[in-house]
C-alpha positions in Angstrom: -28.1 61.0 16.0 -27.6 63.8 13.6 -30.1 65.0 10.9 -31.2 61.5 8.6 -33.9 62.3 5.9 -35.4 59.2 3.9 -34.0 58.1 0.0 -30.6 59.3 2.0 -28.0 56.5 1.9 -25.9 55.5 5.6 -22.4 54.1 5.9 -22.1 51.3 8.5 -18.8 51.1 10.1 -17.7 47.2 10.4 -13.4 46.6 10.8 -13.5 45.4 7.6 -15.5 48.3 5.1 -18.3 51.0 5.5 -21.3 49.0 4.0 -23.8 51.3 2.4 -27.5 50.8 3.1 -30.2 53.7 2.0 -32.9 55.0 4.3 -36.0 54.2 4.0 -38.2 55.3 7.5 -37.6 58.3 9.8 -38.6 58.0 12.8 -38.2 59.5 16.9 -34.6 57.7 17.6 -34.3 55.5 15.0 -34.3 55.4 11.4 -34.4 51.6 9.3 -32.9 51.1 5.5 -31.4 48.6 4.0 -28.5 47.1 3.5 -27.4 47.8 -0.6 -23.4 45.8 0.2 -22.8 43.1 1.4 -23.5 42.0 5.1 -21.5 40.0 5.8 -19.8 42.0 9.0 -22.9 43.7 10.0 -23.4 43.6 13.5 -26.1 45.1 16.3 -23.6 48.4 18.2 -21.9 49.6 15.1 -21.4 52.9 13.8 -23.7 54.3 11.0 -22.8 58.1 9.5 -24.7 59.7 7.0 -23.6 60.1 3.9 -25.7 63.5 3.4 -26.1 62.0 -1.0 -29.4 61.3 -1.9 -29.4 57.2 -3.2 -28.0 57.4 -7.0 -27.4 55.0 -10.2 -24.9 56.3 -13.1 -26.4 57.1 -16.8 -25.2 57.6 -20.4 -24.3 54.6 -23.0 -21.3 52.8 -21.2 -23.2 51.1 -19.3 -25.9 48.9 -21.8 -24.2 45.9 -21.9 -23.8 45.9 -18.2 -24.0 44.2 -15.4 -23.9 46.7 -11.9 -25.6 46.6 -8.5 -27.4 48.7 -6.4 -24.9 51.2 -6.3 -23.8 51.3 -9.8 -20.7 49.1 -9.5 -20.1 47.0 -12.3 -20.2 43.2 -11.2 -19.8 42.0 -14.7 -15.6 41.6 -14.4 -15.4 44.3 -17.7 -13.9 47.1 -15.5 -14.9 49.8 -14.7 -18.1 51.9 -15.7 -17.4 55.3 -18.0 -21.1 56.4 -17.1 -21.5 60.0 -18.1 -24.0 61.3 -15.7 -25.9 60.4 -12.5 -29.9 60.2 -11.9 -31.1 60.9 -8.5 -33.3 58.1 -7.2 -37.0 59.8 -6.1 -38.3 58.0 -3.8 
């Protein structure tokens, strides 16, 4: 087990994609995390890798009137968002 921090994002490696999760609990032999992406292919025993990055969301006027998911990806079919910067979570 590698070193993982509270508020960091990790990825579960599924056969179809990498599923992003947010670490909310760190114990000696396990972590607790919530899934921030589609979880339909997540199963017990899959590998998890640390991204070594804290959760962040895009910022700027380009987000006004847009609908995004918890990862800051647009879900409103209006194309990509040209964010001015990122803000890190203060969990």
